[in-house]
C-alpha positions in Angstrom: 115.3 59.6 145.9 112.2 61.4 147.0 110.0 63.8 145.0 110.6 66.6 147.4 114.4 66.5 147.0 116.8 68.7 145.1 118.2 65.9 143.0 114.7 64.8 141.9 113.3 68.3 141.2 116.3 69.8 139.4 118.1 66.9 137.9 116.2 63.6 137.6 112.8 64.9 136.5 114.1 67.4 133.9 116.4 64.8 132.3 113.6 62.2 132.1 111.1 64.6 130.7 113.6 65.8 128.1 114.5 62.3 127.0 110.8 61.2 127.0 109.6 64.0 124.8 112.6 64.0 122.4 112.5 60.3 121.6 109.8 59.4 119.0 107.4 56.5 119.2 105.6 54.8 122.1 108.1 52.0 122.4 111.0 54.4 122.9 109.1 56.4 125.4 108.1 53.3 127.4 111.8 52.2 127.5 112.8 55.6 128.8 110.2 55.4 131.5 111.1 51.8 132.4 114.9 52.5 132.6 114.4 55.8 134.5 112.0 54.0 136.9 114.5 51.3 137.6 117.2 53.9 138.1 114.9 55.8 140.4 114.4 52.8 142.6 118.1 51.7 142.4 119.2 55.1 143.5 117.6 54.7 146.9 117.5 51.0 147.4 120.7 49.8 145.7 120.8 45.9 145.6 117.2 45.7 146.9 116.1 46.4 143.4 116.4 42.6 143.0 113.2 42.4 145.1 111.4 44.7 142.7 112.6 42.6 139.7 111.5 39.4 141.4 108.1 40.8 141.9 107.9 41.7 138.2 108.9 38.2 137.2 106.6 36.5 139.7 103.5 38.2 138.5 104.5 38.1 134.8 105.0 34.3 135.1 101.9 33.9 137.2 99.9 35.6 134.5 101.2 33.3 131.9 100.5 30.2 134.1 96.9 31.4 134.8 96.2 31.9 131.1 97.8 28.6 130.1 95.8 26.5 132.7 92.6 28.4 132.4 91.0 25.7 130.2 91.9 23.0 132.7 89.7 21.3 135.2 90.5 23.8 138.0 90.4 26.9 135.6 93.7 28.4 136.6 93.1 28.4 140.3 96.3 26.6 141.3 98.4 29.1 139.3 96.5 32.0 140.9 97.0 30.5 144.4 100.7 30.0 143.8 101.0 33.6 142.5 99.3 35.1 145.5 101.3 32.9 147.9 104.6 34.0 146.2 103.6 37.6 146.4 102.6 37.4 150.1 105.7 35.3 150.9 108.0 38.0 149.5 106.1 40.7 151.4 105.8 38.6 154.5 109.5 37.7 154.8 110.8 41.3 154.4 108.1 43.0 156.3 106.9 40.6 159.0 109.6 38.0 159.7 111.3 39.8 162.5 108.0 41.0 163.9 106.5 37.5 164.0 109.8 36.0 165.4 109.9 38.6 168.2 106.2 38.0 169.0 106.8 34.3 169.2 109.9 34.7 171.3 108.0 36.9 173.7 104.8 34.9 174.0 105.7 31.2 173.8 109.4 31.7 174.6 110.9 30.4 171.4 114.5 31.3 170.5 114.2 32.5 166.9 117.1 34.7 165.8 116.0 38.1 164.5 117.6 38.9 161.1 117.2 42.7 161.2 115.8 42.5 157.6 115.9 45.8 155.7 112.4 46.6 154.3 112.5 47.5 150.6 110.7 50.8 150.1 107.4 50.4 148.3 107.2 46.7 148.7 103.7 46.9 150.1 102.5 48.9 147.1 104.1 47.0 144.2 103.2 43.7 145.8 99.5 44.7 145.9 99.7 45.9 142.3 101.0 42.5 141.2 98.1 40.8 143.1 95.5 43.0 141.4 97.0 42.0 138.0 96.9 38.2 138.5 93.5 38.3 140.3 91.9 40.4 137.6 93.5 38.2 134.9 92.0 35.2 136.6 88.6 36.9 136.8 88.8 37.7 133.0 88.8 41.5 133.6 92.2 42.0 131.8 94.2 40.2 129.1 97.6 38.8 129.9 100.5 41.2 129.1 102.9 39.2 127.0 105.5 41.9 126.7 107.9 41.7 129.7 109.1 45.3 129.2 105.5 46.6 129.2 104.6 44.6 132.3 107.8 45.7 134.0 106.8 49.3 133.3 103.4 48.7 135.0 105.0 47.4 138.2 108.0 49.7 138.3 106.6 53.0 136.9 108.2 55.5 139.3 105.4 58.0 140.1 103.3 55.5 142.2 106.1 53.0 142.9 107.2 53.7 146.4 104.1 55.2 148.2 101.2 54.6 145.9 98.5 55.1 144.9 98.0 51.4 144.2 97.4 51.3 140.5 95.4 48.5 139.0 96.5 47.0 135.7 93.0 47.3 134.3 93.2 51.1 134.7 96.5 51.6 132.8 96.8 48.7 130.4 95.5 50.7 127.5 97.7 53.7 128.4 100.8 51.6 128.3 100.1 50.8 124.7 98.4 53.9 123.5 98.3 57.1 125.5 98.1 60.7 124.2 100.1 63.4 125.9 98.9 67.0 125.4 99.8 70.5 126.5 96.6 70.7 128.6 97.4 67.4 130.3 101.0 68.5 130.9 99.9 71.8 132.5 97.4 69.9 134.7 100.2 67.6 135.8 102.5 70.5 136.7 99.7 72.1 138.7 98.9 68.9 140.5 102.6 68.2 141.2 103.2 71.7 142.6 100.2 71.6 144.9 101.3 68.2 146.2 104.8 69.5 146.8 103.4 72.5 148.7 101.3 70.1 150.8 104.4 68.1 151.7 107.1 70.8 152.4 105.0 73.8 153.5 102.4 72.1 155.7 103.3 68.4 156.5 107.0 69.2 157.2 106.0 72.3 159.3 103.5 70.5 161.5 106.0 67.7 161.9 108.1 70.1 163.9 105.2 70.4 166.3 104.1 66.8 166.7 107.5 65.0 166.5 109.0 66.4 169.7 105.7 66.0 171.6 105.5 62.3 170.7 109.2 61.7 171.4 108.9 63.1 174.9 107.5 61.3 178.0 103.8 61.8 178.2 103.7 63.0 181.8 105.8 66.0 180.8 103.0 67.5 178.8 99.6 69.0 179.7 96.5 67.6 178.1 96.3 70.7 175.8 99.8 70.0 174.6 98.9 66.3 173.9 95.9 67.4 172.0 98.0 69.8 169.9 100.4 66.9 169.2 97.6 64.6 168.1 96.0 67.4 166.0 99.3 68.3 164.4 100.0 64.6 163.5 96.5 64.3 162.1 97.4 67.1 159.7 100.9 65.9 159.0 99.9 62.4 157.9 97.1 63.7 155.7 99.1 66.4 153.9 102.2 64.2 153.7 100.4 61.2 152.1 97.9 63.2 150.1 100.7 65.4 149.0 102.6 62.4 147.7 99.5 61.1 145.9 99.0 64.5 144.3 102.6 64.5 143.1 102.4 60.9 141.8 99.1 61.7 139.9 100.7 64.9 138.6 103.8 63.1 137.4 101.6 60.5 135.7 99.9 63.3 133.8 103.2 64.6 132.6 103.8 61.2 130.9 100.3 60.7 129.7 99.0 58.5 132.5 95.8 59.2 134.5 95.7 57.6 137.9 92.6 57.5 140.1 92.2 59.8 143.0 93.5 58.6 146.3 92.0 61.2 148.7 88.8 63.1 148.7 88.9 65.4 151.8 88.5 62.5 154.3 88.3 64.8 157.3 85.0 66.1 156.1 83.4 62.7 156.6 80.3 62.1 158.6 81.2 58.5 159.6 84.2 56.2 159.8 82.6 54.3 157.0 82.7 57.4 154.8 86.2 58.2 156.0 87.4 55.0 154.5 85.7 55.8 151.2 87.8 59.0 151.2 91.1 58.1 152.8 93.7 56.1 150.9 91.0 55.1 148.4 93.3 52.8 146.4 94.0 50.7 149.5 90.5 50.6 150.9 89.1 49.6 147.5 91.8 46.9 147.2 90.7 45.3 150.5 87.1 45.7 149.5 87.5 44.0 146.1 90.2 41.5 146.8 89.5 40.5 150.5 86.1 41.7 151.8 84.0 40.6 148.8 85.8 37.2 148.4 85.2 36.6 152.1 81.5 37.0 151.4 81.2 40.7 152.0 77.7 41.6 153.3 76.0 38.8 151.4 77.3 35.6 152.9 78.9 34.6 156.2 79.2 37.0 159.2 79.6 40.5 157.8 81.1 41.7 161.1 83.8 39.1 161.2 84.5 39.9 157.6 84.9 43.6 158.5 87.2 42.8 161.4 89.4 40.6 159.2 89.6 43.4 156.6 90.6 46.0 159.2 93.0 43.7 160.9 94.7 43.2 157.5 94.6 47.0 156.9 96.4 47.7 160.2 98.9 44.9 159.5 99.6 46.2 156.0 100.6 49.5 157.4 103.3 48.1 159.6 104.8 45.1 161.5 103.7 46.3 164.9 100.9 45.9 167.5 100.1 49.6 167.3 99.2 49.3 163.7 97.1 46.2 164.3 95.2 47.9 167.2 94.8 51.0 165.0 93.2 48.9 162.3 90.9 47.1 164.8 90.0 50.4 166.3 88.6 51.6 163.0 87.1 48.1 162.4 85.2 48.4 165.7 83.5 51.6 164.7 82.7 50.3 161.2 81.0 47.3 162.9 79.1 49.6 165.3 78.0 51.8 162.4 76.9 48.8 160.4 74.9 47.4 163.3 73.1 50.8 163.7 72.4 51.0 160.0 70.8 47.5 160.0 68.3 48.6 162.7 65.3 50.3 161.3 64.9 52.9 164.0 68.6 53.8 163.8 68.4 54.0 160.0 65.5 56.3 160.2 67.4 58.5 162.6 70.5 58.5 160.5 68.5 59.5 157.4 67.5 62.7 159.2 71.1 63.9 159.7 70.7 66.9 157.5 70.5 69.9 159.8 73.6 71.8 160.7 73.7 70.7 164.3 73.5 67.0 163.6 76.0 67.3 160.8 78.4 69.0 163.2 77.9 66.2 165.8 78.6 63.6 163.1 81.8 65.4 162.0 83.0 65.8 165.6 82.4 62.1 166.3 84.3 61.0 163.1 87.2 63.4 163.8 87.4 62.3 167.4 87.7 58.6 166.4 90.2 59.4 163.7 92.4 61.7 165.9 92.5 59.2 168.8 93.3 56.5 166.2 96.2 58.5 164.9 97.6 58.6 168.4 97.7 54.8 168.4 99.2 54.8 164.9 101.9 57.3 165.7 103.0 55.8 169.1 106.0 53.5 169.3 104.3 51.1 171.6 100.8 50.3 173.0 101.9 51.3 176.4 102.9 54.8 175.2 99.7 55.1 173.2 97.6 54.2 176.3 99.5 56.8 178.4 99.1 59.4 175.7 95.3 58.8 175.4 94.9 58.9 179.2 96.8 62.2 179.3 94.6 63.6 176.6 91.5 62.6 178.4 92.7 63.9 181.8 92.8 60.4 183.3 96.5 60.7 184.3 98.0 63.5 186.3 101.7 62.9 185.8 104.2 65.4 187.1 103.4 68.9 188.4 105.9 70.5 186.0 104.5 70.3 182.5 105.7 71.9 179.3 103.3 74.6 178.2 101.6 74.2 174.9 103.0 77.6 173.8 106.5 76.1 173.9 105.5 74.4 170.6 103.3 77.2 169.2 104.8 80.3 167.9 103.0 82.6 165.4 104.2 80.6 162.4 103.2 77.3 163.8 99.7 78.6 164.7 99.3 79.9 161.2 100.3 76.5 159.7 97.9 74.7 161.9 95.0 77.0 160.9 95.9 76.7 157.2 96.2 73.0 157.5 92.8 72.7 159.1 91.3 75.0 156.5 92.8 73.1 153.5 91.7 69.8 154.9 88.3 70.9 153.6 87.7 71.7 149.9 88.9 75.3 150.4 91.3 75.4 147.5 88.7 74.2 144.9 86.1 76.6 146.4 88.5 79.5 146.0 89.4 78.5 142.4 85.7 78.3 141.6 84.9 81.6 143.3 87.7 83.5 141.4 86.9 81.8 138.1 83.1 82.1 138.2 82.5 85.2 140.2 85.4 87.6 139.9 87.0 86.7 136.6 84.2 85.2 134.5 84.7 87.7 131.7 88.5 87.7 132.0 89.7 84.2 131.4 93.2 85.2 130.3 93.7 87.2 133.5 92.5 84.3 135.5 94.9 81.9 133.7 97.8 84.3 134.3 96.8 84.7 138.0 96.7 80.9 138.4 100.2 80.5 136.8 101.5 83.3 139.1 100.1 81.5 142.2 101.6 78.2 141.1 105.0 79.8 140.4 105.0 81.4 143.9 104.1 78.0 145.5 106.8 76.3 143.5 109.4 78.9 144.5 108.4 78.8 148.1 108.4 75.0 148.2 111.8 74.9 146.4 113.3 77.2 149.0 112.0 75.0 151.7 113.3 71.9 150.0 116.8 73.4 149.8 116.6 74.5 153.4 115.3 71.3 154.8 117.4 68.8 152.9 116.2 65.1 153.1 112.6 64.9 154.1 111.1 61.4 153.4 107.4 60.8 153.2 105.7 59.0 156.2 104.4 56.2 154.0 107.9 55.2 153.0 107.9 53.2 156.3 105.0 51.0 155.1 
């Protein structure tokens, strides 16, 4: 079941909301959320729900073990280590066993039988959530959750369950016990959900119709312009697809009284790759910062560049069991290292501090977008060989056949409009428009502004619902990870 599906929008969500607000008391509401979340996961994953339940029990038990052994000589470290190992073993088996076996078979000629293991949706997200709980508990940042139902709700809560954002227990522990729903919060949640739905079905799904056939075809059948359009379209697709899901998850959380942290802050406006990772998939980048980079020594001890490479190797591997994902992670890690080297040199630091005029800002944005777009080509490609051919074609380093598909084969008037709107709304255009209408045009007419906003949201919802009915099943990109 996906958020952008008929059964979720018109059956599941209305029923859950009705039951949630009819039943009195926090305990009853939590039970409704837990049962509906487990049903939500079971609907799509069937028997693989056992993996989710195992994750709940592993981290619930690890929390108890850490707390019980905290006063011992080792201060709970063995229990923490076992908890992390069990989490990573669960993730590693389902996500990486076949990849590792295939790599060993190809490189050192072993004969390990591939098991064609089905990857449980969301395992990367709920595994990391469990790790944040036991590590923060060990660090003394949170108290152990003794109620299994409440802990199960934290891990299984359906809005962020299958594609994030990664929610830390420290951020929602108090909300599980004591949260306060309100009409204003509900309205904010609807607005956020509708905007996320529109991102997904109106922009992401539309540009997918451009980039998917380009990436599925042999590279030498396309001109350099077509390859650039494919890369640009995928750049928009993955942003609006994933940020759209995050907006929908955050909006759904608000409907039930939960406030989740932001996961995207217009990453394509960044002036460096370092800034890009402060704006893109914030819950993941902050996870690796707090639970891997800093424990490795961060920038204080050890070799900071090795630490960064390890982090971005892990970032790439987290996204998928494939060499393209690893190389994509290392690609970003390389530029992060280069930027760090430049920042540590006094002359370069002085130069970077002067990047304030429009021309240098433009150059910085072009550099960042170029690195990001080329990186997305590697990320999207099915193999490193295909990625290399695609990049050579983009950079006019490979001529290919004389007969190439024209770029206008993929670009009709609607597709061009979607690309322009996608590019525009990658920047803070929506918030700027809201601010303009609220503060400039409708400052003395708040009721009219509120009505206009509701009308716009209703139009977006109607248009998105029509697209959902027309498109049928349209899973989010990050379901793969």
